[in-house]
C-alpha positions, 0 to 999 in steps of 0.5 A: 561546893558547886561542881562544873559540869564535864566539858563534852568534847567535840565530836569529830566532823566525818561527815566533811570528812567523807564529804572532802574524800568524796569531793578530791576522788570525784576532781581526780575522776572528772581529769582522768575522763576529760584529761586534754588531747592535748596532754596524750599529743605532749606525751607521745612527742616526749616519747618517740624524742618529736618524732612522731607528732600528733598536731593540732589535737581536738577532744580528750585523751580518751576520744580525739583528733588531731593531725599525724606528723612524722618528723626527723626530731624535735625541731626537724625541718622534714616534717610530714603529714599524712593526709586528713585527720586521725580520729582515736578512740581509747577504753580502759579495761581490766586487762589493759587499753584498748585503742581504736585509730580511724584513718581515713587516709591509710586505711578503711577499717580502723585500726585496733591494737591493746596495750596490757601491762606485764610483769616488768614491762607492756604487751602491744598486741594489733588486730589483723589489719591492712593498710596501705601508706604514702612512702613520702611519709618516710622522708619526714623521719631524716637520713637516710630518708630524706635524701632517698625521698621514696616515692610509692605506695607501702602497703603494710598488713600485720597477722597475730602480730603483737610486741613485749617489752621485757625489760630492756628487751623486745620480743616480737611474735606473728608476721608483719608484711610490708609490700612497697609497690612501684617506687622511686626516687630522687636519685634516678631517672627511672619511674619506677624503679621497682617493687619490694617486699619485706616479711618479718616473722616473729618468734624466738629470733625474729627475722627480716626477708627483704626481696624483689617481686619485680622492677630494674633494681633489685634487693636483696637481704635478710636480718634477725632481731636479738631482742636488743639489736638488730643486724640486716645484711642486704645487696643492690643490684641494677637490671641489665642495660640499667648500671648508668642510671641506678648507679649514683643511688647504689652508690648511697644506699651501700658499700659499692663494689663494682656492679653491687653495693652491700648493704650492712646496718647493726 
């Protein structure tokens, strides 16, 4: 009686499996490294609900250029662009992503920041910096800025400044100071109306202080951030002899009480 030799089962082709896995990982790495800059533009626009847009992006997510546009929302008619282009460079690391933002129009040195994951949220920290922005940029944010149509220079400086999101709560540390110099508005014939300072102090309960450095329009007030909501109380008034020139503006920026305008937010 003849017996058939045992039929050997085919060995699994492990080499092909490893090759396919390698190809898949290589494809994913290529996508991550060479993802087009328009992906970052779309993500930023969605996150800001169309208020911050990177227009005509070029390059990759990690190294690219674009025009910066502030708008009052998707399809906003008051969009305003920064002069020149933004050049960005991002580098991933074990502790987060570092970014360098080069804006020749507004900062002599690139702005450096780092995004780091935290339990239940994220932290965004700025390296100490100074920058200057045109006040006309605020018009792109919509009301009330598109009515005020401010002009002047906005000097921003930060010191050990960071923002940390813990679920719905936002925690602020460090200090940020905004000096608004030679400010004017389409609602007043006075040019300039004055110069002002906003100081944000972080901590367990961050505070915001508004003061007048000089000028015919006097602005003063203070506010606080609870972690989820902001409250501010202030007032505006005209210097003696300037009441008529500033009356229209005082009627717009707050609740008019005799010669003063009461400003309440939150």
